[in-house]
C-alpha positions as CSV (number, residue, x, y, z in Angstrom):
1,X,63.4,87.7,143.9
2,X,66.7,88.8,142.4
3,X,64.9,90.7,139.6
4,X,62.7,92.5,142.2
5,X,65.8,93.4,144.2
6,X,67.4,94.9,141.1
7,X,64.3,96.9,140.3
8,X,64.2,98.2,143.9
9,X,67.9,99.2,143.7
10,X,67.4,100.9,140.4
11,X,64.5,102.9,141.7
12,X,66.5,104.0,144.8
13,X,69.5,104.8,142.5
14,X,67.4,107.0,140.3
15,X,66.1,108.9,143.3
16,X,69.7,109.3,144.5
17,X,70.7,110.8,141.1
18,X,67.9,113.4,141.1
19,X,69.1,114.7,144.5
20,X,72.8,114.3,143.6
21,X,72.5,116.4,140.4
22,X,70.5,119.0,142.2
23,X,73.1,119.3,145.1
24,X,76.1,119.4,142.7
25,X,74.4,122.1,140.6
26,X,73.4,124.2,143.6
27,X,76.9,124.0,145.3
28,X,78.6,124.7,142.0
29,X,76.6,127.8,141.5
30,X,77.2,128.9,145.1
31,X,81.0,128.4,144.6
32,X,81.0,130.5,141.5
33,X,79.1,133.3,143.3
34,X,81.5,133.1,146.3
35,X,84.7,132.9,144.2
36,X,86.2,135.9,145.9
37,X,86.6,134.0,149.2
38,X,89.9,132.5,150.3
39,X,90.5,129.0,148.9
40,X,90.2,127.0,152.2
41,X,86.9,128.7,153.0
42,X,85.6,128.4,149.5
43,X,86.5,124.7,149.3
44,X,84.9,124.0,152.6
45,X,81.7,125.5,151.5
46,X,81.8,123.8,148.1
47,X,82.6,120.4,149.4
48,X,79.7,120.6,151.8
49,X,77.8,119.5,148.8
50,X,80.0,116.3,148.6
51,X,79.2,115.6,152.2
52,X,75.5,116.1,151.6
53,X,75.6,113.8,148.6
54,X,77.1,111.1,150.8
55,X,74.3,111.5,153.4
56,X,71.8,111.4,150.5
57,X,73.5,108.2,149.3
58,X,72.9,106.6,152.7
59,X,69.3,107.7,152.8
60,X,68.3,106.6,149.3
61,X,70.6,103.6,148.6
62,X,71.4,102.4,152.2
63,X,75.2,102.8,151.6
64,X,77.1,103.6,154.7
65,X,80.7,104.8,155.0
66,X,83.2,103.6,157.6
67,X,86.7,105.2,157.9
68,X,89.6,103.7,159.8
69,X,93.1,105.2,160.3
70,X,92.0,108.8,160.7
71,X,94.9,109.4,163.1
72,X,97.3,108.8,160.2
73,X,96.3,112.0,158.4
74,X,98.9,114.7,159.0
75,X,97.9,118.2,159.8
76,X,100.0,119.7,157.0
77,X,100.3,119.0,153.3
78,X,100.7,115.4,152.1
79,X,100.4,113.3,149.0
80,X,97.3,111.0,149.1
81,X,97.6,107.8,146.9
82,X,94.3,105.9,146.6
83,X,93.0,103.0,144.5
84,X,90.4,104.0,141.9
85,X,87.3,101.9,141.6
86,X,84.4,104.3,141.4
87,X,83.1,107.9,141.1
88,X,82.5,107.8,144.9
89,X,86.1,108.5,145.8
90,X,86.4,111.6,143.6
91,X,83.8,113.3,145.7
92,X,84.5,111.8,149.1
93,X,88.3,112.2,149.2
94,X,88.1,115.8,148.1
95,X,85.9,116.6,151.0
96,X,87.7,114.4,153.5
97,X,91.2,115.6,152.8
98,X,90.5,119.3,152.3
99,X,92.2,121.6,151.6
100,X,92.8,119.3,148.6
101,X,93.9,119.6,145.0
102,X,93.0,116.7,142.8
103,X,94.3,115.5,139.4
104,X,91.6,115.6,136.8
105,X,91.0,115.8,133.0
106,X,91.2,119.4,131.7
107,X,88.0,118.9,129.7
108,X,85.9,118.7,132.9
109,X,86.6,122.4,133.5
110,X,84.6,123.4,130.4
111,X,81.3,122.0,131.9
112,X,79.0,124.9,132.7
113,X,78.8,125.6,136.5
114,X,80.3,122.3,137.6
115,X,83.5,122.8,135.6
116,X,83.8,126.4,136.6
117,X,83.4,125.4,140.3
118,X,86.1,122.7,139.8
119,X,88.5,125.3,138.4
120,X,88.1,127.3,141.7
121,X,89.1,124.2,143.7
122,X,92.7,124.6,142.6
123,X,92.9,121.3,140.7
124,X,95.8,120.0,138.6
125,X,94.1,119.7,135.2
126,X,95.9,117.6,132.7
127,X,95.6,116.5,129.1
128,X,95.8,112.7,129.0
129,X,96.5,112.8,125.3
130,X,100.0,114.1,126.1
131,X,101.2,111.9,129.0
132,X,104.9,113.1,129.0
133,X,103.8,116.8,129.3
134,X,101.1,115.8,131.8
135,X,103.6,114.3,134.1
136,X,105.8,117.4,134.0
137,X,102.7,119.6,134.6
138,X,101.7,117.4,137.6
139,X,105.1,117.8,139.2
140,X,105.3,121.6,138.6
141,X,101.7,122.4,139.7
142,X,101.8,119.7,142.5
143,X,104.8,121.3,144.2
144,X,103.0,124.7,144.1
145,X,99.8,123.3,145.6
146,X,101.7,121.4,148.4
147,X,103.8,124.5,149.1
148,X,100.6,126.5,149.5
149,X,99.5,124.0,152.2
150,X,97.1,121.9,150.1
151,X,97.0,118.1,150.1
152,X,97.2,116.5,146.7
153,X,95.0,113.5,145.9
154,X,96.2,111.2,143.1
155,X,94.9,107.9,141.7
156,X,98.1,106.2,140.5
157,X,96.2,103.6,138.5
158,X,95.2,106.4,136.2
159,X,91.7,105.1,135.5
160,X,89.0,103.3,137.4
161,X,89.8,99.6,137.7
162,X,87.6,96.5,138.5
163,X,87.1,95.6,142.1
164,X,88.6,92.2,141.3
165,X,92.1,93.6,140.8
166,X,94.4,96.4,141.6
167,X,96.0,98.1,138.5
168,X,99.6,99.0,138.0
169,X,100.6,102.2,139.8
170,X,102.3,105.1,138.0
171,X,105.3,106.6,139.9
172,X,104.5,110.3,139.2
173,X,102.7,110.6,142.6
174,X,105.6,109.3,144.6
175,X,107.9,111.5,142.5
176,X,105.9,114.5,143.4
177,X,105.9,113.7,147.1
178,X,109.7,113.2,147.0
179,X,110.3,116.4,145.1
180,X,108.0,118.4,147.5
181,X,109.4,116.7,150.6
182,X,105.9,115.6,151.9
183,X,104.8,112.2,153.3
184,X,102.6,109.8,151.3
185,X,99.3,108.7,152.8
186,X,98.0,105.4,151.2
187,X,94.3,104.9,151.0
188,X,92.3,101.8,150.2
189,X,88.6,101.4,149.8
190,X,85.9,99.1,148.3
191,X,83.6,101.7,146.8
192,X,83.3,99.8,143.5
193,X,81.3,97.1,145.2
194,X,78.5,99.6,146.0
195,X,79.0,102.4,143.4
196,X,80.2,100.3,140.4
197,X,82.2,101.9,137.6
198,X,80.2,100.2,134.9
199,X,76.7,100.6,136.2
200,X,74.5,103.4,137.5
201,X,72.7,101.1,139.9
202,X,74.0,101.4,143.5
203,X,74.2,98.4,145.7
204,X,73.4,98.7,149.5
205,X,76.1,97.9,152.0
206,X,79.2,99.6,153.6
207,X,82.0,101.3,151.9
208,X,85.2,100.8,154.0
209,X,88.0,103.4,153.6
210,X,91.3,102.5,155.3
211,X,94.0,105.2,155.7
212,X,97.4,103.8,156.1
213,X,100.5,104.9,158.1
214,X,102.6,107.7,156.6
215,X,105.3,106.8,154.2
216,X,108.4,108.9,154.4
217,X,109.1,110.1,150.9
218,X,112.7,110.9,151.6
219,X,113.7,107.3,152.5
220,X,113.4,105.6,149.0
221,X,113.2,106.4,145.3
222,X,109.8,106.9,143.6
223,X,109.6,103.4,142.3
224,X,110.2,101.9,145.7
225,X,107.8,104.3,147.3
226,X,105.1,103.5,144.8
227,X,105.6,99.7,145.4
228,X,105.3,100.2,149.1
229,X,102.1,102.2,148.8
230,X,100.6,99.7,146.4
231,X,101.5,96.8,148.6
232,X,99.8,98.4,151.6
233,X,96.7,99.2,149.6
234,X,96.6,95.7,148.1
235,X,96.8,94.1,151.5
236,X,94.1,96.5,152.9
237,X,91.5,95.7,150.3
């Protein structure tokens, strides 16, 4: 019975990826063609593909999404700190918190169409091989993105972590929020249970995303702010 279930999940996952790749390619090409549009409009159009991918995920893999704490999202710029379990959040959070700038590896920008479209989304692209320089770059570019009215999404664990644990949080996100004078929005989710980091097979169920109360970045130093955000996320998981 378990083997049959896995084969069924694998088939549904394969069907999902066919549509997922097609949607990403189509919306990437469209974003490149419409590159002359103002950023908020361009990102809204481009991330429609992210939303369509989530609908396709529900249809093919029976994975639903439930969000709580929507009222905690401010209307203006903010720093979103989220745990990192999966690829799911890299697509969903960019759409949900738009206009949003995300931290990503610079090498992704070289991928034909997809990378070019990413570059148009005003990301903060870093070289992980030079961490000290990357932190300075995040602070410099992050302040600019926030001043322009964008929200900045950061995964303070730095890499995807097993669903069984919460990794250590780097303080650069909180430092950016403090420097820019914007609040921190903690986000917790269980996406790794259904879109695992170490398997292409999707597992049916519900992804719960919890958005926490705003954290005033002016009240504490970056280390204390990071600890507060991590504690909230850890308790919400």
